[in-house]
N, CA and C atoms as an extended XYZ file, in Angstrom:
483
Properties=species:S:1:pos:R:3:atomname:S:1:resname:S:1:resid:I:1 pbc="F F F"
N        62.730      -81.781      208.103 N   MET     1
C        62.237      -81.287      206.833 CA  MET     1
C        60.734      -81.091      206.894 C   MET     1
N        60.278      -80.008      206.316 N   ASN     2
C        58.869      -79.664      206.326 CA  ASN     2
C        58.252      -80.012      204.975 C   ASN     2
N        57.894      -81.274      204.792 N   ARG     3
C        57.326      -81.729      203.521 CA  ARG     3
C        55.853      -81.365      203.431 C   ARG     3
N        55.424      -80.996      202.205 N   LYS     4
C        54.027      -80.711      201.930 CA  LYS     4
C        53.654      -81.388      200.624 C   LYS     4
N        52.372      -81.643      200.451 N   SER     5
C        51.885      -82.282      199.225 CA  SER     5
C        51.533      -81.228      198.183 C   SER     5
N        52.024      -81.446      196.964 N   PHE     6
C        51.777      -80.542      195.846 CA  PHE     6
C        51.403      -81.341      194.616 C   PHE     6
N        50.513      -80.785      193.796 N   LEU     7
C        50.258      -81.340      192.474 CA  LEU     7
C        51.295      -80.726      191.544 C   LEU     7
N        52.090      -81.567      190.887 N   VAL     8
C        53.157      -81.092      190.004 CA  VAL     8
C        52.729      -81.318      188.559 C   VAL     8
N        52.869      -80.252      187.751 N   PHE     9
C        52.499      -80.334      186.338 CA  PHE     9
C        53.472      -79.504      185.523 C   PHE     9
N        53.490      -79.767      184.217 N   SER    10
C        54.420      -79.072      183.324 CA  SER    10
C        53.665      -78.284      182.265 C   SER    10
N        54.260      -77.136      181.950 N   ILE    11
C        53.783      -76.296      180.850 CA  ILE    11
C        55.038      -75.920      180.084 C   ILE    11
N        55.149      -76.411      178.864 N   GLY    12
C        56.402      -76.225      178.135 CA  GLY    12
C        57.498      -76.976      178.882 C   GLY    12
N        58.623      -76.329      179.075 N   GLU    13
C        59.725      -76.967      179.788 CA  GLU    13
C        59.740      -76.626      181.269 C   GLU    13
N        58.757      -75.865      181.730 N   LYS    14
C        58.721      -75.453      183.131 CA  LYS    14
C        57.790      -76.356      183.937 C   LYS    14
N        58.223      -76.623      185.173 N   ARG    15
C        57.417      -77.424      186.088 CA  ARG    15
C        56.863      -76.517      187.177 C   ARG    15
N        55.575      -76.690      187.441 N   PHE    16
C        54.871      -75.898      188.442 CA  PHE    16
C        54.283      -76.829      189.490 C   PHE    16
N        54.031      -76.282      190.674 N   ALA    17
C        53.378      -77.040      191.732 CA  ALA    17
C        52.345      -76.155      192.414 C   ALA    17
N        51.181      -76.726      192.643 N   LEU    18
C        50.130      -76.077      193.427 CA  LEU    18
C        49.916      -76.914      194.679 C   LEU    18
N        49.700      -76.280      195.836 N   PRO    19
C        49.384      -77.064      197.027 CA  PRO    19
C        48.191      -77.974      196.735 C   PRO    19
N        48.312      -79.246      197.087 N   SER    20
C        47.276      -80.217      196.719 CA  SER    20
C        45.918      -79.859      197.306 C   SER    20
N        45.899      -79.202      198.464 N   GLU    21
C        44.610      -78.846      199.061 CA  GLU    21
C        43.879      -77.763      198.269 C   GLU    21
N        44.584      -77.062      197.373 N   ASP    22
C        43.960      -76.016      196.563 CA  ASP    22
C        43.457      -76.530      195.219 C   ASP    22
N        43.804      -77.769      194.867 N   VAL    23
C        43.407      -78.333      193.573 CA  VAL    23
C        41.998      -78.905      193.691 C   VAL    23
N        41.134      -78.472      192.785 N   PHE    24
C        39.746      -78.936      192.775 CA  PHE    24
C        39.623      -80.252      192.008 C   PHE    24
N        40.254      -80.302      190.832 N   ARG    25
C        40.133      -81.489      189.976 CA  ARG    25
C        41.160      -81.415      188.855 C   ARG    25
N        41.573      -82.576      188.389 N   VAL    26
C        42.390      -82.698      187.178 CA  VAL    26
C        41.580      -83.555      186.220 C   VAL    26
N        41.453      -83.088      184.978 N   SER    27
C        40.682      -83.855      184.000 CA  SER    27
C        41.354      -83.782      182.637 C   SER    27
N        41.038      -84.730      181.761 N   PRO    28
C        41.578      -84.652      180.408 CA  PRO    28
C        41.126      -83.353      179.734 C   PRO    28
N        41.997      -82.778      178.934 N   ALA    29
C        41.647      -81.560      178.198 CA  ALA    29
C        40.487      -81.864      177.262 C   ALA    29
N        39.604      -80.903      177.127 N   ALA    30
C        38.417      -81.072      176.288 CA  ALA    30
C        38.239      -79.820      175.436 C   ALA    30
N        37.245      -79.878      174.578 N   GLU    31
C        36.977      -78.735      173.711 CA  GLU    31
C        36.627      -77.506      174.543 C   GLU    31
N        37.168      -76.377      174.121 N   LEU    32
C        36.931      -75.111      174.802 CA  LEU    32
C        36.106      -74.194      173.922 C   LEU    32
N        35.261      -73.397      174.558 N   LEU    33
C        34.512      -72.366      173.866 CA  LEU    33
C        35.372      -71.108      173.889 C   LEU    33
N        35.714      -70.600      172.715 N   GLU    34
C        36.538      -69.391      172.649 CA  GLU    34
C        35.722      -68.183      173.073 C   GLU    34
N        36.387      -67.264      173.778 N   VAL    35
C        35.764      -66.023      174.222 CA  VAL    35
C        36.611      -64.886      173.664 C   VAL    35
N        36.160      -64.256      172.574 N   PRO    36
C        36.977      -63.248      171.896 CA  PRO    36
C        37.437      -62.085      172.780 C   PRO    36
N        36.617      -61.652      173.737 N   GLU    37
C        36.995      -60.502      174.546 CA  GLU    37
C        37.797      -60.877      175.799 C   GLU    37
N        38.152      -62.135      175.963 N   ALA    38
C        38.919      -62.589      177.134 CA  ALA    38
C        40.373      -62.117      177.038 C   ALA    38
N        41.072      -62.022      178.191 N   PRO    39
C        42.501      -61.685      178.155 CA  PRO    39
C        43.261      -62.671      177.276 C   PRO    39
N        44.374      -62.241      176.725 N   GLY    40
C        45.124      -63.038      175.753 CA  GLY    40
C        45.579      -64.407      176.214 C   GLY    40
N        45.780      -64.601      177.513 N   PHE    41
C        46.262      -65.895      177.998 CA  PHE    41
C        45.119      -66.858      178.324 C   PHE    41
N        43.868      -66.406      178.203 N   ILE    42
C        42.728      -67.296      178.427 CA  ILE    42
C        42.465      -68.054      177.140 C   ILE    42
N        42.582      -69.359      177.210 N   ARG    43
C        42.426      -70.217      176.046 CA  ARG    43
C        40.961      -70.367      175.659 C   ARG    43
N        40.089      -70.335      176.662 N   GLY    44
C        38.663      -70.488      176.419 CA  GLY    44
C        37.947      -70.846      177.705 C   GLY    44
N        36.687      -71.267      177.555 N   VAL    45
C        35.849      -71.622      178.696 CA  VAL    45
C        35.372      -73.051      178.499 C   VAL    45
N        35.356      -73.820      179.597 N   VAL    46
C        34.875      -75.196      179.556 CA  VAL    46
C        33.695      -75.318      180.512 C   VAL    46
N        32.783      -76.217      180.196 N   ASN    47
C        31.640      -76.494      181.056 CA  ASN    47
C        32.065      -77.568      182.053 C   ASN    47
N        32.115      -77.205      183.322 N   LEU    48
C        32.506      -78.156      184.366 CA  LEU    48
C        31.329      -78.325      185.312 C   LEU    48
N        30.563      -79.373      185.104 N   GLY    49
C        29.397      -79.629      185.951 CA  GLY    49
C        28.349      -78.538      185.875 C   GLY    49
N        28.192      -77.951      184.701 N   GLY    50
C        27.205      -76.896      184.510 CA  GLY    50
C        27.724      -75.502      184.811 C   GLY    50
N        28.967      -75.398      185.260 N   GLU    51
C        29.565      -74.092      185.571 CA  GLU    51
C        30.602      -73.734      184.502 C   GLU    51
N        30.494      -72.532      183.906 N   PRO    52
C        31.513      -72.132      182.931 CA  PRO    52
C        32.803      -71.759      183.668 C   PRO    52
N        33.914      -72.359      183.238 N   VAL    53
C        35.195      -72.160      183.917 CA  VAL    53
C        36.235      -71.698      182.890 C   VAL    53
N        36.864      -70.530      183.132 N   PRO    54
C        37.928      -70.089      182.224 CA  PRO    54
C        39.168      -70.967      182.380 C   PRO    54
N        39.812      -71.249      181.247 N   VAL    55
C        41.035      -72.055      181.241 CA  VAL    55
C        42.149      -71.210      180.637 C   VAL    55
N        43.223      -71.053      181.406 N   ALA    56
C        44.370      -70.255      180.964 CA  ALA    56
C        45.419      -71.161      180.330 C   ALA    56
N        46.174      -70.590      179.417 N   ASP    57
C        47.322      -71.265      178.807 CA  ASP    57
C        48.545      -70.405      179.119 C   ASP    57
N        49.340      -70.834      180.090 N   LEU    58
C        50.485      -70.034      180.525 CA  LEU    58
C        51.590      -69.957      179.486 C   LEU    58
N        51.524      -70.778      178.436 N   ARG    59
C        52.494      -70.646      177.337 CA  ARG    59
C        52.393      -69.244      176.736 C   ARG    59
N        51.196      -68.709      176.697 N   LYS    60
C        50.983      -67.369      176.142 CA  LYS    60
C        51.674      -66.320      177.009 C   LYS    60
N        51.766      -66.569      178.320 N   LYS    61
C        52.455      -65.648      179.226 CA  LYS    61
C        53.957      -65.600      178.928 C   LYS    61
N        54.483      -66.684      178.359 N   GLU    62
C        55.901      -66.732      178.024 CA  GLU    62
C        56.169      -66.179      176.628 C   GLU    62
N        55.149      -65.637      175.996 N   GLY    63
C        55.323      -65.088      174.668 CA  GLY    63
C        55.208      -66.139      173.577 C   GLY    63
N        54.842      -67.367      173.937 N   LEU    64
C        54.665      -68.433      172.961 CA  LEU    64
C        53.227      -68.419      172.458 C   LEU    64
N        53.023      -68.979      171.301 N   SER    65
C        51.660      -69.040      170.783 CA  SER    65
C        50.967      -70.290      171.324 C   SER    65
N        49.645      -70.284      171.244 N   PHE    66
C        48.895      -71.472      171.620 CA  PHE    66
C        49.315      -72.604      170.699 C   PHE    66
N        49.400      -73.785      171.235 N   ARG    67
C        49.652      -74.957      170.405 CA  ARG    67
C        48.377      -75.785      170.379 C   ARG    67
N        48.291      -76.671      169.431 N   GLU    68
C        47.135      -77.562      169.378 CA  GLU    68
C        47.119      -78.420      170.627 C   GLU    68
N        45.923      -78.598      171.196 N   MET    69
C        45.828      -79.477      172.357 CA  MET    69
C        46.033      -80.917      171.905 C   MET    69
N        46.644      -81.698      172.782 N   GLU    70
C        46.916      -83.108      172.497 CA  GLU    70
C        46.134      -83.984      173.459 C   GLU    70
N        45.980      -85.256      173.113 N   LEU    71
C        45.235      -86.183      173.961 CA  LEU    71
C        45.826      -86.312      175.358 C   LEU    71
N        47.125      -86.083      175.484 N   SER    72
C        47.785      -86.215      176.784 CA  SER    72
C        47.644      -84.967      177.660 C   SER    72
N        47.133      -83.852      177.122 N   ASP    73
C        46.984      -82.617      177.895 CA  ASP    73
C        45.922      -82.785      178.977 C   ASP    73
N        46.073      -82.006      180.029 N   ARG    74
C        45.147      -82.036      181.155 CA  ARG    74
C        44.740      -80.617      181.538 C   ARG    74
N        43.550      -80.498      182.105 N   PHE    75
C        43.115      -79.271      182.748 CA  PHE    75
C        43.322      -79.461      184.246 C   PHE    75
N        43.951      -78.492      184.882 N   VAL    76
C        44.100      -78.482      186.334 CA  VAL    76
C        43.175      -77.378      186.838 C   VAL    76
N        42.164      -77.762      187.612 N   PHE    77
C        41.182      -76.809      188.125 CA  PHE    77
C        41.478      -76.490      189.588 C   PHE    77
N        41.328      -75.218      189.940 N   PHE    78
C        41.581      -74.758      191.307 CA  PHE    78
C        40.737      -73.526      191.567 C   PHE    78
N        40.585      -73.178      192.836 N   ARG    79
C        39.848      -71.964      193.200 CA  ARG    79
C        40.833      -70.861      193.506 C   ARG    79
N        40.608      -69.709      192.897 N   SER    80
C        41.427      -68.522      193.135 CA  SER    80
C        40.505      -67.407      193.574 C   SER    80
N        40.602      -67.014      194.833 N   GLY    81
C        39.726      -65.964      195.344 CA  GLY    81
C        38.261      -66.329      195.250 C   GLY    81
N        37.932      -67.593      195.417 N   GLY    82
C        36.543      -68.039      195.349 CA  GLY    82
C        36.057      -68.355      193.951 C   GLY    82
N        36.857      -68.048      192.929 N   THR    83
C        36.477      -68.305      191.540 CA  THR    83
C        37.141      -69.586      191.059 C   THR    83
N        36.369      -70.461      190.443 N   LEU    84
C        36.920      -71.682      189.876 CA  LEU    84
C        37.639      -71.341      188.578 C   LEU    84
N        38.901      -71.746      188.460 N   CYS    85
C        39.734      -71.466      187.285 CA  CYS    85
C        40.410      -72.757      186.846 C   CYS    85
N        40.919      -72.736      185.645 N   GLY    86
C        41.668      -73.880      185.146 CA  GLY    86
C        42.903      -73.423      184.398 C   GLY    86
N        43.857      -74.314      184.307 N   VAL    87
C        45.062      -74.050      183.530 CA  VAL    87
C        45.339      -75.291      182.686 C   VAL    87
N        45.794      -75.071      181.463 N   LEU    88
C        46.124      -76.164      180.559 CA  LEU    88
C        47.527      -76.656      180.882 C   LEU    88
N        47.660      -77.926      181.211 N   ALA    89
C        48.959      -78.530      181.516 CA  ALA    89
C        49.298      -79.544      180.430 C   ALA    89
N        50.554      -79.555      180.019 N   GLU    90
C        50.982      -80.506      178.999 CA  GLU    90
C        51.204      -81.886      179.590 C   GLU    90
N        51.519      -81.923      180.888 N   SER    91
C        51.601      -83.205      181.588 CA  SER    91
C        51.385      -82.959      183.072 C   SER    91
N        50.893      -83.979      183.749 N   VAL    92
C        50.698      -83.932      185.191 CA  VAL    92
C        51.468      -85.098      185.783 C   VAL    92
N        52.430      -84.779      186.646 N   GLU    93
C        53.236      -85.820      187.283 CA  GLU    93
C        52.489      -86.493      188.421 C   GLU    93
N        51.609      -85.743      189.077 N   GLY    94
C        50.855      -86.286      190.192 CA  GLY    94
C        51.123      -85.499      191.456 C   GLY    94
N        50.655      -86.045      192.574 N   VAL    95
C        50.853      -85.404      193.871 CA  VAL    95
C        52.168      -85.908      194.446 C   VAL    95
N        53.048      -84.969      194.745 N   LEU    96
C        54.369      -85.297      195.296 CA  LEU    96
C        54.558      -84.590      196.629 C   LEU    96
N        55.250      -85.246      197.547 N   ASP    97
C        55.650      -84.604      198.793 CA  ASP    97
C        56.965      -83.891      198.531 C   ASP    97
N        56.949      -82.569      198.690 N   LEU    98
C        58.121      -81.747      198.391 CA  LEU    98
C        58.500      -80.920      199.609 C   LEU    98
N        59.755      -80.500      199.639 N   VAL    99
C        60.235      -79.596      200.674 CA  VAL    99
C        60.408      -78.228      200.022 C   VAL    99
N        59.459      -77.306      200.247 N   PRO   100
C        59.572      -75.981      199.627 CA  PRO   100
C        60.696      -75.171      200.266 C   PRO   100
N        61.373      -74.408      199.434 N   GLU   101
C        62.419      -73.505      199.891 CA  GLU   101
C        62.108      -72.115      199.342 C   GLU   101
N        62.512      -71.110      200.080 N   THR   102
C        62.372      -69.735      199.621 CA  THR   102
C        63.743      -69.269      199.179 C   THR   102
N        63.868      -68.896      197.898 N   VAL   103
C        65.161      -68.478      197.358 CA  VAL   103
C        65.026      -67.087      196.742 C   VAL   103
N        66.101      -66.318      196.769 N   PRO   104
C        66.047      -64.978      196.173 CA  PRO   104
C        66.140      -65.040      194.655 C   PRO   104
N        65.574      -64.059      193.998 N   PHE   105
C        65.770      -63.894      192.565 CA  PHE   105
C        65.749      -62.409      192.280 C   PHE   105
N        66.333      -62.027      191.175 N   SER   106
C        66.454      -60.598      190.878 CA  SER   106
C        65.233      -60.110      190.117 C   SER   106
N        64.358      -59.457      190.827 N   SER   107
C        63.189      -58.850      190.212 CA  SER   107
C        62.662      -57.784      191.157 C   SER   107
N        62.215      -56.701      190.611 N   LEU   108
C        61.603      -55.663      191.421 CA  LEU   108
C        60.105      -55.900      191.549 C   LEU   108
N        59.628      -56.933      190.881 N   LEU   109
C        58.201      -57.205      190.874 CA  LEU   109
C        57.820      -58.068      192.062 C   LEU   109
N        56.723      -57.725      192.701 N   VAL   110
C        56.229      -58.485      193.842 CA  VAL   110
C        54.793      -58.884      193.537 C   VAL   110
N        54.468      -60.112      193.782 N   ARG   111
C        53.119      -60.611      193.525 CA  ARG   111
C        52.478      -61.033      194.831 C   ARG   111
N        51.180      -60.899      194.901 N   GLN   112
C        50.421      -61.365      196.055 CA  GLN   112
C        50.682      -62.856      196.236 C   GLN   112
N        50.983      -63.256      197.460 N   GLY   113
C        51.202      -64.665      197.746 CA  GLY   113
C        52.659      -65.065      197.740 C   GLY   113
N        53.571      -64.233      197.213 N   ASP   114
C        54.991      -64.556      197.289 CA  ASP   114
C        55.432      -64.383      198.735 C   ASP   114
N        56.364      -65.233      199.217 N   PRO   115
C        56.746      -65.182      200.626 CA  PRO   115
C        57.344      -63.842      201.048 C   PRO   115
N        58.242      -63.295      200.270 N   LEU   116
C        58.893      -62.018      200.559 CA  LEU   116
C        59.206      -61.343      199.235 C   LEU   116
N        59.262      -60.015      199.208 N   PRO   117
C        59.649      -59.352      197.959 CA  PRO   117
C        61.020      -59.836      197.493 C   PRO   117
N        61.116      -60.147      196.215 N   GLY   118
C        62.393      -60.593      195.657 CA  GLY   118
C        62.731      -62.035      195.963 C   GLY   118
N        61.728      -62.825      196.393 N   THR   119
C        61.954      -64.251      196.634 CA  THR   119
C        60.895      -65.059      195.904 C   THR   119
N        61.142      -66.332      195.804 N   VAL   120
C        60.190      -67.240      195.176 CA  VAL   120
C        60.291      -68.584      195.893 C   VAL   120
N        59.186      -69.314      195.926 N   ARG   121
C        59.201      -70.648      196.550 CA  ARG   121
C        59.441      -71.686      195.464 C   ARG   121
N        60.408      -72.552      195.713 N   VAL   122
C        60.734      -73.623      194.787 CA  VAL   122
C        60.970      -74.904      195.569 C   VAL   122
N        60.921      -76.018      194.864 N   ALA   123
C        61.341      -77.314      195.385 CA  ALA   123
C        62.203      -77.926      194.302 C   ALA   123
N        63.120      -78.770      194.701 N   TYR   124
C        64.046      -79.347      193.738 CA  TYR   124
C        63.802      -80.843      193.621 C   TYR   124
N        63.664      -81.296      192.361 N   GLY   125
C        63.493      -82.710      192.101 CA  GLY   125
C        64.825      -83.425      192.242 C   GLY   125
N        64.764      -84.737      192.368 N   GLU   126
C        65.984      -85.529      192.566 CA  GLU   126
C        66.976      -85.369      191.418 C   GLU   126
N        66.489      -85.448      190.175 N   GLU   127
C        67.395      -85.394      189.028 CA  GLU   127
C        67.078      -84.247      188.081 C   GLU   127
N        66.174      -83.379      188.472 N   SER   128
C        65.766      -82.320      187.559 CA  SER   128
C        65.959      -80.965      188.215 C   SER   128
N        65.648      -79.946      187.469 N   GLY   129
C        65.757      -78.583      187.981 CA  GLY   129
C        64.646      -78.278      188.968 C   GLY   129
N        64.438      -77.018      189.185 N   ALA   130
C        63.489      -76.565      190.189 CA  ALA   130
C        62.043      -76.712      189.714 C   ALA   130
N        61.168      -76.858      190.695 N   ILE   131
C        59.732      -76.845      190.477 CA  ILE   131
C        59.239      -75.548      191.106 C   ILE   131
N        58.611      -74.697      190.325 N   LEU   132
C        58.127      -73.414      190.813 CA  LEU   132
C        56.818      -73.623      191.563 C   LEU   132
N        56.817      -73.284      192.838 N   ILE   133
C        55.625      -73.444      193.666 CA  ILE   133
C        54.824      -72.153      193.605 C   ILE   133
N        53.564      -72.285      193.215 N   ARG   134
C        52.681      -71.125      193.099 CA  ARG   134
C        51.440      -71.366      193.946 C   ARG   134
N        50.831      -70.288      194.380 N   SER   135
C        49.533      -70.373      195.047 CA  SER   135
C        48.477      -70.138      193.974 C   SER   135
N        47.227      -70.508      194.243 N   PRO   136
C        46.184      -70.217      193.244 CA  PRO   136
C        46.110      -68.726      192.908 C   PRO   136
N        46.362      -67.874      193.887 N   GLU   137
C        46.279      -66.432      193.659 CA  GLU   137
C        47.377      -65.916      192.742 C   GLU   137
N        48.555      -66.530      192.757 N   ASN   138
C        49.632      -65.977      191.934 CA  ASN   138
C        50.000      -66.824      190.724 C   ASN   138
N        49.359      -67.959      190.543 N   LEU   139
C        49.672      -68.781      189.361 CA  LEU   139
C        49.324      -68.046      188.079 C   LEU   139
N        48.145      -67.474      188.020 N   LEU   140
C        47.708      -66.817      186.794 CA  LEU   140
C        48.254      -65.405      186.649 C   LEU   140
N        48.813      -64.850      187.726 N   SER   141
C        49.311      -63.475      187.640 CA  SER   141
C        50.777      -63.399      187.241 C   SER   141
N        51.441      -64.527      187.069 N   ILE   142
C        52.853      -64.509      186.691 CA  ILE   142
C        52.993      -63.903      185.291 C   ILE   142
N        53.981      -63.043      185.127 N   THR   143
C        54.154      -62.349      183.856 CA  THR   143
C        55.341      -62.916      183.077 C   THR   143
N        55.395      -62.551      181.812 N   GLU   144
C        56.509      -62.965      180.958 CA  GLU   144
C        57.836      -62.474      181.539 C   GLU   144
N        57.861      -61.234      182.030 N   GLU   145
C        59.085      -60.679      182.608 CA  GLU   145
C        59.523      -61.469      183.839 C   GLU   145
N        58.556      -61.847      184.686 N   GLU   146
C        58.893      -62.644      185.865 CA  GLU   146
C        59.440      -64.008      185.468 C   GLU   146
N        58.847      -64.628      184.459 N   LEU   147
C        59.354      -65.923      184.014 CA  LEU   147
C        60.796      -65.811      183.521 C   LEU   147
N        61.105      -64.717      182.818 N   ARG   148
C        62.492      -64.509      182.369 CA  ARG   148
C        63.421      -64.316      183.565 C   ARG   148
N        62.988      -63.551      184.569 N   CYS   149
C        63.800      -63.319      185.765 CA  CYS   149
C        64.041      -64.618      186.533 C   CYS   149
N        63.091      -65.534      186.458 N   LEU   150
C        63.198      -66.788      187.203 CA  LEU   150
C        64.047      -67.836      186.499 C   LEU   150
N        64.404      -67.616      185.241 N   GLU   151
C        65.170      -68.615      184.481 CA  GLU   151
C        66.372      -69.167      185.247 C   GLU   151
N        67.232      -68.307      185.841 N   PRO   152
C        68.389      -68.865      186.553 CA  PRO   152
C        67.991      -69.773      187.714 C   PRO   152
N        66.941      -69.405      188.428 N   VAL   153
C        66.485      -70.225      189.545 CA  VAL   153
C        65.895      -71.529      189.033 C   VAL   153
N        65.094      -71.446      187.965 N   MET   154
C        64.406      -72.629      187.453 CA  MET   154
C        65.356      -73.617      186.801 C   MET   154
N        66.472      -73.156      186.264 N   SER   155
C        67.393      -74.079      185.596 CA  SER   155
C        68.468      -74.606      186.548 C   SER   155
N        68.534      -74.032      187.738 N   ALA   156
C        69.541      -74.462      188.712 CA  ALA   156
C        69.158      -75.784      189.356 C   ALA   156
N        70.130      -76.449      189.830 N   ARG   157
C        69.897      -77.653      190.636 CA  ARG   157
C        70.188      -77.291      192.087 C   ARG   157
N        69.615      -78.033      192.992 N   ARG   158
C        69.748      -77.744      194.412 CA  ARG   158
C        71.209      -77.554      194.827 C   ARG   158
N        72.107      -78.441      194.402 N   GLU   159
C        73.503      -78.342      194.835 CA  GLU   159
C        74.197      -77.111      194.277 C   GLU   159
N        73.686      -76.553      193.181 N   ALA   160
C        74.310      -75.374      192.588 CA  ALA   160
C        74.015      -74.119      193.387 C   ALA   160
N        72.917      -74.126      194.160 N   LEU   161
C        72.565      -72.963      194.958 CA  LEU   161
C        73.246      -73.087      196.254 C   LEU   161
């Protein structure tokens, strides 16, 4: 088995994983400065050590509205193409050793960083559904349509595939 370390976090009912070597920092969610002209999924900008860092809320990508931030929320910071970015996570499970698998899904959409067109990288938890493995380059580029296409894969358990 080819195990790798990933930071696993949740947004809504979906679990995501970023390679641990790509994670810059995890910190408690803090007040954000709103940027009116930012793309719709950007929640705002936070000051991280004197550097302004955009923070995305992937709930907006699923067609959901922003929810009030809670004390348990976390910012997951990572570098994407040399740019420091953040994503709002509702919970962070921590760094887990996972065995990534490449599985097919029905979509004509291909994103930079996906292993092959029409495939996605996932890992399966012991008692839960799939964890969607994303690279920093494709975490923020996932679309609402792609999330809908991934539903069957994300709700499946390893033995069902």
